[in-house]
N, C-alpha and C positions, 0 to 999 in steps of 0.2 A: 396374285399371278406371278409367273416366273420373273425374276429380276433380269435386268438388261446388262449387268456388268460382265465384262469379259476378262477381268483381272485374273492372271495366273492360269488361264485356260489355253491349252495348246491350240494352234491354229486349226488343225484338222478336226479336233474335237469341237471347237467353237463353231466351225462351219456346219457340222452335223447338228449342233444344238439350235442354230438359227433356222435350220430347215425343219426342225421339230416344232419350233415356236408356233408357226401358223396353225398346224392341225390341232395342237393342244389348246390354243386360245379358242379356235373355232368350236371345239367340243364343249369346253367348260363354261364358255360365256355366251353361247348362241350369237357369236360374232356377226354372222351374216345378217341376222334379223335386226340386231340393234343398230348396226351401221346403216342398213337400209332406212330404218326409221329416222336416224340422225340426218341422213341426206334429204329425206322428205321434209323434215322440219327446217332444214337450212334454206330451202327454196333458192338455190343458187341460180343466178341469172346470167344470161349471155354476157361475156366480157368481164365478169367479176373476177377478182383475185382471191384465192383461198389459201390459207396456211394451216397445215396439220401439225400441231405441236406435240412432240414426242411421237413421231409418226411410226416408229418401230420399223417393221419390214415393208411398210408402204401400202398395205392392203387398202386402207381407206382412201389415201391420196390417189391411188391408181383407179379405184372405182369412181371417185369424183371426176377425174379427168375423162374416163371412158363415157360417163353419163353426161358430162358437160364439156365437150371437146373444145369449145371456144372460151372456156375459163382458163385463167392462169393459176396453176397449182404448184405450191411449194410445200416441202416437208422438212422438219428439223428434228434432230434427235441427238442425244448426248453419247451415243454408242457408235463408233465408226464401223465396227463389224456389222452391226444391224443395218446401217446405212448402205453398206456394200451390197447386202442382200436386197434391200429396197431398190437400188439402182438396177440390179440384175432383173428383178421382177418387172420393173417399168419397161426395160428394154424388151423383155420377152412379150410384154403386153402391147408394145408399139406405141407407148405414150411418152410425152416429154414432161418431166417433172423436175423441178430444181430441189434436189435433196442437199441439205446443208447441215454440217455439224454445229451444235450449239446447245445452250442450256435454256430452260424455260424461264428462268428468272433473270436472264440477260440476253434477250432475243436480239440477234445481230441484224436487225432491220430498222429502217427509219420509222419515225412516228407516222401514223396514218398511211400505212403501206397496203393494207388488206381490207377487203369488204367483208370477209368471213374468216373467223378463226375457229378451228375445231380441235378437239382433243378427246382421245378415248382410252379408257383403262390406264390412266397415268396418274391422276391426282392422288389416288390412294397410296402411291409410293412416296408421296411428299410429306414432310413435316407440315404442321399448320403454318409456320412462318414461310416456308417455301410455297405453300398453296397461295398464301396472301400475295407474296412477291410475284408469283407467276400470273396471278389474276391481274395485277397492276400492269405487268408487261403486255399481256394480251389486250388489255384496254388501250395501252399506248400505241400499239401497232395497228389498231383498228381505225378506219376512217369514220368520221361522224355518221351515225346511222347504221354502222356495220354491226354484224351479229357474231356472238360467241355461242358455241354449242359444245357442251361437255357431256360425254357419256361415261359414267363410272359407277362403281358400287355406291348404293345409297341406302336410305332408311329401309330396313327390312319390312316387307309387307305383312308378315305373319311370323309366328314362332319357328316354323320350319325354315324360312328364309334366313332368320337370325342364326339358327343352328348351322346351316350350311355355310354361312359366311365365316364361321369360326375357322374353317380351313384356310381361307384367304388371310385371316389375321394371324394365324400360326405361322404362315409362310412369310408374310410381308411385314408383320409387326403390329402390335395393338396400339401403340402410341400414334402412328401416322394414319391408321385406319379408323380410329375412334370418331373423328369428325364425319367420316362417311356414314358410319352407323347412325350417327345423330342427325343425319340429313342436313349437314351444314354447308354443302357445296354452294348453295345459293347465297349464303351469307358472305362467303369470300368474294364472290362476284359483285355483290351489292356494296361491300365495303371498298371495293376497288373503283367505285364510281360508275358502275354500269347500271342501267335501268331496265325496267320491264323484265326483271329476273323471275323465272318461274320454272318449276319442274313440268316439262311439257309431255313427258312420257315416262313410263316405267314398265319393266318386264321381269318375269321370273326366269332364273337360270339355275343350272345345277350347283352353282356356288353362291347364290344369293340374288338380291334385287339390284338390277341395273336401272339407274335413273338417267334421263336426258335433261340437262339443265340448260336453258337458253337465256340470253341477255342481249341488250342492245347498248351501244355507245350513244350517249345523247348527242344531238345535232348541235346544240349550243355549247 
């Protein structure tokens, strides 16, 4: 998927690119469908706190808040321009979300701050080392019994899905996407100390198979 760096991009052009980001993602990844499924699997309860890691333009965080108005929702991303777009979208939607600048491997939150941590179409951008570090950070900010749900490109369901995913690999790199192809997202969460790790859903898209991986922080 398109990268999120704004380096050397003029301000007006960057604003246009961020506005194109949402429709492009929606078409190529069946965004609405997989994010609805992720929210269903998350089973967010009244009063819970939710963190969207690498929230992008805030689409998922906004939908979570609209569907769970009594939940506290935060989003974090490493791109200030994208966050500006997210804040504007949240204001237009009439929802209050705390959007913060930060990196997934150094989350600027206290330990045990959230009941649910979600992330979508982000892990395939990361090296394996960064995937592992980010998984550890997600576990750290989770309360005992809290849930992690990641939706990202996963093991292809068939040869056609494998062929289509080559487009993503050509754009985002083979080294950081190889673990996605191998279906190893669960492994990173398990190695971070999370339990009950499983692929709870998968779906076909124009660019490959998206998997939803869930896990729980142990209560002990």
